[in-house]
N, CA, C and O of each residue as an XYZ file, in Angstrom:
448
protein
N       0.850     -1.179      0.000
C       0.000      0.000      0.000
C       0.889      1.233      0.000
O       1.816      1.366      0.799
N       0.571      2.123     -0.924
C       1.266      3.407     -0.974
C       0.295      4.456     -0.456
O      -0.703      4.740     -1.117
N       0.562      5.045      0.720
C      -0.347      6.059      1.253
C      -0.262      7.364      0.472
O       0.825      7.833      0.133
N      -1.428      7.940      0.195
C      -1.532      9.259     -0.427
C      -2.617     10.014      0.338
O      -3.778     10.042     -0.068
N      -2.221     10.618      1.440
C      -3.198     11.274      2.310
C      -4.081     10.226      2.964
O      -3.578      9.307      3.612
N      -5.414     10.356      2.798
C      -6.337      9.382      3.394
C      -6.713      8.271      2.410
O      -7.697      7.557      2.601
N      -5.902      8.144      1.349
C      -6.121      7.125      0.320
C      -4.928      6.180      0.300
O      -3.783      6.602      0.460
N      -5.209      4.898      0.102
C      -4.146      3.915     -0.072
C      -4.201      3.368     -1.489
O      -5.259      2.958     -1.966
N      -3.047      3.364     -2.161
C      -2.950      2.786     -3.502
C      -2.464      1.354     -3.317
O      -1.392      1.114     -2.763
N      -3.276      0.401     -3.792
C      -3.007     -1.021     -3.556
C      -2.593     -1.712     -4.846
O      -3.169     -1.484     -5.910
N      -1.589     -2.554     -4.724
C      -1.129     -3.398     -5.821
C      -0.475     -4.627     -5.231
O      -0.638     -4.914     -4.045
N       0.267     -5.355     -6.053
C       1.018     -6.478     -5.507
C       2.500     -6.150     -5.576
O       2.927     -5.287     -6.342
N       3.269     -6.848     -4.770
C       4.706     -6.580     -4.704
C       5.426     -7.140     -5.927
O       4.900     -7.979     -6.659
N       6.629     -6.655     -6.118
C       7.468     -7.165     -7.193
C       7.736     -8.655     -6.986
O       7.737     -9.426     -7.946
N       7.960     -9.058     -5.742
C       8.182    -10.470     -5.443
C       6.959    -11.305     -5.820
O       7.091    -12.364     -6.434
N       5.779    -10.830     -5.454
C       4.548    -11.576     -5.757
C       4.343    -11.725     -7.258
O       3.998    -12.807     -7.731
N       4.552    -10.651     -8.010
C       4.350    -10.744     -9.464
C       5.369    -11.690    -10.088
O       5.055    -12.390    -11.051
N       6.600    -11.719     -9.545
C       7.606    -12.622    -10.118
C       7.279    -14.079     -9.811
O       7.562    -14.964    -10.619
N       6.684    -14.332     -8.645
C       6.268    -15.690     -8.286
C       5.087    -16.150     -9.135
O       4.987    -17.329     -9.476
N       4.201    -15.229     -9.475
C       3.028    -15.572    -10.283
C       3.394    -15.930    -11.722
O       2.777    -16.804    -12.331
N       4.389    -15.256    -12.250
C       4.700    -15.418    -13.673
C       3.877    -14.420    -14.480
O       3.346    -13.456    -13.929
N       3.776    -14.650    -15.764
C       3.111    -13.700    -16.653
C       1.623    -13.577    -16.338
O       0.866    -14.537    -16.476
N       1.216    -12.388    -15.914
C      -0.181    -12.123    -15.571
C      -0.987    -11.941    -16.860
O      -0.615    -11.163    -17.739
N      -2.108    -12.684    -16.952
C      -2.937    -12.633    -18.158
C      -4.336    -12.066    -17.899
O      -5.060    -11.759    -18.845
N      -4.722    -11.925    -16.622
C      -6.062    -11.429    -16.296
C      -6.064    -10.890    -14.873
O      -5.455    -11.477    -13.979
N      -6.754     -9.765    -14.666
C      -6.911     -9.175    -13.335
C      -8.386     -8.858    -13.128
O      -9.005     -8.177    -13.945
N      -8.939     -9.356    -12.034
C     -10.336     -9.058    -11.666
C     -10.314     -8.157    -10.444
O      -9.710     -8.492     -9.425
N     -10.978     -7.009    -10.553
C     -10.991     -6.031     -9.476
C     -12.417     -5.720     -9.046
O     -13.351     -5.934     -9.819
N     -12.604     -5.215     -7.815
C     -13.952     -4.853     -7.357
C     -14.444     -3.589     -8.038
O     -13.675     -2.867     -8.673
N     -15.724     -3.338     -7.897
C     -16.314     -2.133     -8.471
C     -16.035     -0.924     -7.583
O     -15.920     -1.046     -6.364
N     -15.928      0.241     -8.213
C     -15.819      1.487     -7.463
C     -17.049      1.589     -6.567
O     -18.167      1.308     -6.999
N     -16.836      1.989     -5.328
C     -17.925      2.082     -4.352
C     -17.994      0.876     -3.437
O     -18.671      0.916     -2.410
N     -17.300     -0.200     -3.797
C     -17.259     -1.400     -2.950
C     -16.534     -1.093     -1.646
O     -15.647     -0.240     -1.596
N     -16.924     -1.798     -0.598
C     -16.248     -1.668      0.693
C     -15.340     -2.868      0.894
O     -15.758     -4.012      0.715
N     -14.099     -2.601      1.265
C     -13.132     -3.655      1.533
C     -12.882     -3.750      3.025
O     -12.884     -2.747      3.738
N     -12.668     -4.963      3.482
C     -12.280     -5.200      4.867
C     -10.870     -5.766      4.874
O     -10.539     -6.637      4.069
N     -10.054     -5.277      5.769
C      -8.676     -5.741      5.878
C      -8.655     -7.263      5.998
O      -9.368     -7.840      6.819
N      -7.830     -7.903      5.173
C      -7.670     -9.350      5.224
C      -8.624    -10.128      4.345
O      -8.463    -11.339      4.194
N      -9.618     -9.469      3.758
C     -10.581    -10.161      2.901
C     -10.175    -10.062      1.435
O      -9.478     -9.132      1.027
N     -10.624    -11.034      0.657
C     -10.339    -11.066     -0.777
C     -11.043     -9.919     -1.486
O     -12.207     -9.631     -1.211
N     -10.329     -9.264     -2.402
C     -10.983     -8.230     -3.198
C     -10.902     -8.500     -4.693
O     -11.573     -7.824     -5.473
N     -10.110     -9.455     -5.103
C      -9.977     -9.709     -6.532
C      -9.164    -10.953     -6.815
O      -8.806    -11.711     -5.912
N      -8.882    -11.143     -8.094
C      -8.135    -12.308     -8.553
C      -7.100    -11.853     -9.583
O      -7.358    -10.980    -10.411
N      -5.937    -12.465     -9.503
C      -4.906    -12.275    -10.517
C      -4.636    -13.642    -11.123
O      -4.278    -14.583    -10.414
N      -4.807    -13.752    -12.442
C      -4.542    -15.006    -13.127
C      -3.260    -14.867    -13.934
O      -3.036    -13.868    -14.618
N      -2.427    -15.892    -13.837
C      -1.191    -15.915    -14.604
C      -1.142    -17.209    -15.400
O      -2.051    -18.036    -15.320
N      -0.091    -17.373    -16.154
C       0.067    -18.617    -16.913
C       0.271    -19.791    -15.963
O       0.070    -20.939    -16.360
N       0.665    -19.529    -14.716
C       0.902    -20.587    -13.728
C      -0.334    -20.929    -12.897
O      -0.607    -22.100    -12.635
N      -1.085    -19.894    -12.481
C      -2.166    -20.121    -11.518
C      -3.071    -18.904    -11.411
O      -2.758    -17.823    -11.911
N      -4.204    -19.109    -10.744
C      -5.086    -17.997    -10.365
C      -4.926    -17.799     -8.863
O      -4.966    -18.762     -8.098
N      -4.746    -16.562     -8.447
C      -4.527    -16.266     -7.036
C      -5.470    -15.181     -6.562
O      -5.651    -14.160     -7.226
N      -6.073    -15.413     -5.397
C      -6.880    -14.376     -4.771
C      -5.950    -13.263     -4.301
O      -4.791    -13.505     -3.962
N      -6.475    -12.043     -4.286
C      -5.727    -10.898     -3.782
C      -6.482    -10.389     -2.557
O      -7.697    -10.193     -2.597
N      -5.748    -10.179     -1.477
C      -6.340     -9.782     -0.205
C      -6.045     -8.321      0.102
O      -4.964     -7.810     -0.192
N      -7.028     -7.664      0.697
C      -6.865     -6.251      1.021
C      -6.049     -6.089      2.302
O      -6.368     -6.694      3.326
N      -5.002     -5.279      2.246
C      -4.209     -5.019      3.449
C      -4.821     -3.941      4.346
O      -4.343     -3.707      5.456
N      -5.882     -3.286      3.862
C      -6.530     -2.204      4.606
C      -8.046     -2.265      4.407
O      -8.545     -2.936      3.504
N      -8.753     -1.557      5.263
C     -10.209     -1.425      5.122
C     -10.536     -0.063      4.525
O      -9.845      0.924      4.777
N     -11.607     -0.025      3.727
C     -12.030      1.243      3.160
C     -12.902      1.069      1.940
O     -13.293     -0.045      1.590
N     -13.207      2.193      1.287
C     -14.061      2.208      0.112
C     -13.219      2.368     -1.148
O     -12.342      3.229     -1.220
N     -13.497      1.527     -2.139
C     -12.803      1.623     -3.421
C     -13.272      2.898     -4.116
O     -14.459      3.063     -4.400
N     -12.321      3.800     -4.388
C     -12.687      5.054     -5.058
C     -12.200      5.086     -6.503
O     -12.631      5.934     -7.285
N     -11.302      4.163     -6.863
C     -10.816      4.098     -8.239
C     -10.184      2.734     -8.477
O      -9.535      2.177     -7.591
N     -10.378      2.202     -9.678
C      -9.673      0.983    -10.075
C      -8.841      1.305    -11.307
O      -9.153      2.224    -12.064
N      -7.791      0.545    -11.491
C      -6.917      0.741    -12.646
C      -7.521     -0.012    -13.827
O      -7.208     -1.180    -14.060
N      -8.385      0.669    -14.563
C      -9.107      0.052    -15.675
C      -8.184     -0.369    -16.816
O      -8.562     -1.208    -17.634
N      -6.992      0.194    -16.882
C      -6.024     -0.175    -17.915
C      -5.663     -1.660    -17.801
O      -5.342     -2.300    -18.802
N      -5.716     -2.201    -16.585
C      -5.329     -3.600    -16.384
C      -6.233     -4.589    -17.105
O      -5.815     -5.714    -17.378
N      -7.472     -4.193    -17.420
C      -8.351     -5.122    -18.147
C      -7.818     -5.382    -19.553
O      -7.982     -6.482    -20.081
N      -7.184     -4.385    -20.162
C      -6.593     -4.546    -21.493
C      -5.103     -4.883    -21.445
O      -4.570     -5.494    -22.371
N      -4.439     -4.484    -20.365
C      -2.995     -4.688    -20.249
C      -2.632     -5.281    -18.880
O      -1.948     -4.628    -18.091
N      -3.082     -6.509    -18.591
C      -2.792     -7.103    -17.283
C      -1.295     -7.303    -17.030
O      -0.872     -7.392    -15.877
N      -0.498     -7.373    -18.084
C       0.951     -7.568    -17.932
C       1.630     -6.383    -17.246
O       2.784     -6.496    -16.834
N       0.936     -5.248    -17.116
C       1.514     -4.123    -16.371
C       1.782     -4.507    -14.922
O       2.663     -3.935    -14.282
N       1.031     -5.468    -14.403
C       1.280     -5.956    -13.044
C       2.697     -6.519    -12.960
O       3.357     -6.389    -11.929
N       3.169     -7.147    -14.045
C       4.533     -7.678    -14.082
C       5.567     -6.596    -14.388
O       6.576     -6.476    -13.695
N       5.308     -5.823    -15.418
C       6.329     -4.897    -15.908
C       6.459     -3.634    -15.067
O       7.508     -2.991    -15.079
N       5.410     -3.272    -14.341
C       5.436     -2.018    -13.579
C       4.547     -2.120    -12.340
O       3.593     -1.354    -12.202
N       4.853     -3.072    -11.422
C       3.942     -3.292    -10.289
C       3.754     -2.077     -9.380
O       2.704     -1.941     -8.752
N       4.749     -1.196     -9.298
C       4.644     -0.053     -8.396
C       4.215      1.232     -9.086
O       3.809      2.185     -8.421
N       4.299      1.270    -10.396
C       3.977      2.493    -11.120
C       2.651      2.357    -11.875
O       1.623      2.856    -11.417
N       2.669      1.690    -13.020
C       1.492      1.578    -13.873
C       0.617      0.375    -13.538
O      -0.530      0.311    -13.982
N       1.132     -0.577    -12.766
C       0.392     -1.808    -12.480
C      -0.376     -1.807    -11.168
O      -0.797     -2.863    -10.696
N      -0.563     -0.628    -10.571
C      -1.377     -0.556     -9.348
C      -2.788     -1.069     -9.655
O      -3.227     -1.038    -10.805
N      -3.488     -1.538     -8.632
C      -4.802     -2.147     -8.854
C      -5.964     -1.245     -8.485
O      -6.894     -1.067     -9.271
N      -5.911     -0.672     -7.282
C      -7.030      0.166     -6.866
C      -6.611      1.187     -5.836
O      -5.561      1.081     -5.201
N      -7.472      2.182     -5.692
C      -7.279      3.220     -4.682
C      -8.448      3.120     -3.710
O      -9.609      3.017     -4.105
N      -8.100      3.153     -2.423
C      -9.081      2.960     -1.361
C      -9.044      4.145     -0.407
O      -7.981      4.533      0.080
N     -10.225      4.719     -0.144
C     -10.324      5.744      0.906
C     -10.306      4.989      2.224
O     -11.234      4.243      2.538
N      -9.249      5.187      2.986
C      -9.032      4.416      4.203
C     -10.089      4.717      5.260
O     -10.310      5.874      5.616
N     -10.742      3.662      5.759
C     -11.700      3.863      6.848
C     -10.990      3.796      8.194
O     -11.507      4.285      9.198
N      -9.808      3.193      8.216
C      -9.026      3.086      9.440
C      -7.551      3.287      9.078
O      -6.835      2.311      8.851
N      -7.092      4.541      9.022
C      -5.707      4.803      8.613
C      -4.664      4.052      9.443
O      -3.549      3.819      8.975
N      -5.022      3.673     10.670
C      -4.064      2.930     11.497
C      -3.796      1.532     10.942
O      -2.860      0.868     11.390
N      -4.605      1.062      9.965
C      -4.307     -0.213      9.294
C      -2.895     -0.185      8.711
O      -2.218     -1.211      8.654
N      -2.462      0.987      8.284
C      -1.137      1.121      7.672
C      -0.022      0.815      8.655
O       1.058      0.378      8.259
N      -0.284      1.045      9.954
C       0.746      0.839     10.977
C       1.172     -0.618     11.104
O       2.295     -0.902     11.521
N       0.284     -1.543     10.747
C       0.597     -2.962     10.909
C       1.283     -3.569      9.679
O       1.642     -4.746      9.688
N       1.465     -2.772      8.628
C       2.086     -3.282      7.407
C       3.609     -3.173      7.470
O       4.149     -2.282      8.125
N       4.293     -4.084      6.786
C       5.745     -4.042      6.721
C       6.191     -2.957      5.740
O       5.538     -2.721      4.723
N       7.306     -2.305      6.053
C       7.906     -1.413      5.066
C       8.732     -2.274      4.109
O       8.854     -3.483      4.307
N       9.293     -1.655      3.081
C       9.980     -2.442      2.049
C      11.180     -3.209      2.612
O      11.461     -4.322      2.168
N      11.879     -2.634      3.572
C      13.040     -3.313      4.161
C      12.592     -4.554      4.948
O      13.192     -5.620      4.812
N      11.554     -4.421      5.761
C      11.049     -5.553      6.536
C      10.496     -6.634      5.604
O      10.666     -7.826      5.860
N       9.835     -6.215      4.527
C       9.283     -7.172      3.572
C      10.401     -7.949      2.872
O      10.291     -9.160      2.680
N      11.464     -7.261      2.497
C      12.614     -7.924      1.860
C      13.225     -8.956      2.788
O      13.571    -10.056      2.356
N      13.361     -8.609      4.066
C      13.891     -9.547      5.054
C      12.972    -10.748      5.208
O      13.435    -11.884      5.304
N      11.681    -10.495      5.230
C      10.683    -11.562      5.366
C      10.786    -12.545      4.199
O      10.733    -13.758      4.402
N      10.933    -12.029      2.986
C      11.045    -12.878      1.791
C      12.287    -13.750      1.874
O      12.237    -14.942      1.570
N      13.403    -13.155      2.287
C      14.651    -13.897      2.374
C      14.576    -15.035      3.391
O      15.205    -16.076      3.207
N      13.806    -14.836      4.464
C      13.679    -15.861      5.505
C      12.813    -17.026      5.069
O      12.915    -18.119      5.625
N      11.965    -16.804      4.084
C      11.035    -17.857      3.667
C      11.398    -18.300      2.316
O      10.747    -19.185      1.761
């Protein structure tokens, strides 16, 4: 999650996209949907598998990256820039406090 004021921009990590392989389809919720932290909000399908995507925060979907319906491979080629999935108006900004920063996430990946 990339915080932008009271909005969180959600996508998947570079590690996750590399584990998935070539992404061929992305299913996202509708604008106006309510997400709960830890619940599934969509699906990412790759040549290897279909994987549920879980919300790291709670809030209302205010925008989805509609480009992904035509160009799902952006999740692979630009996971942090053009491959973001959705923007959520945070209902509980403190949800961000429980997330790992990039350094902690890198350490976590190396341990597993």
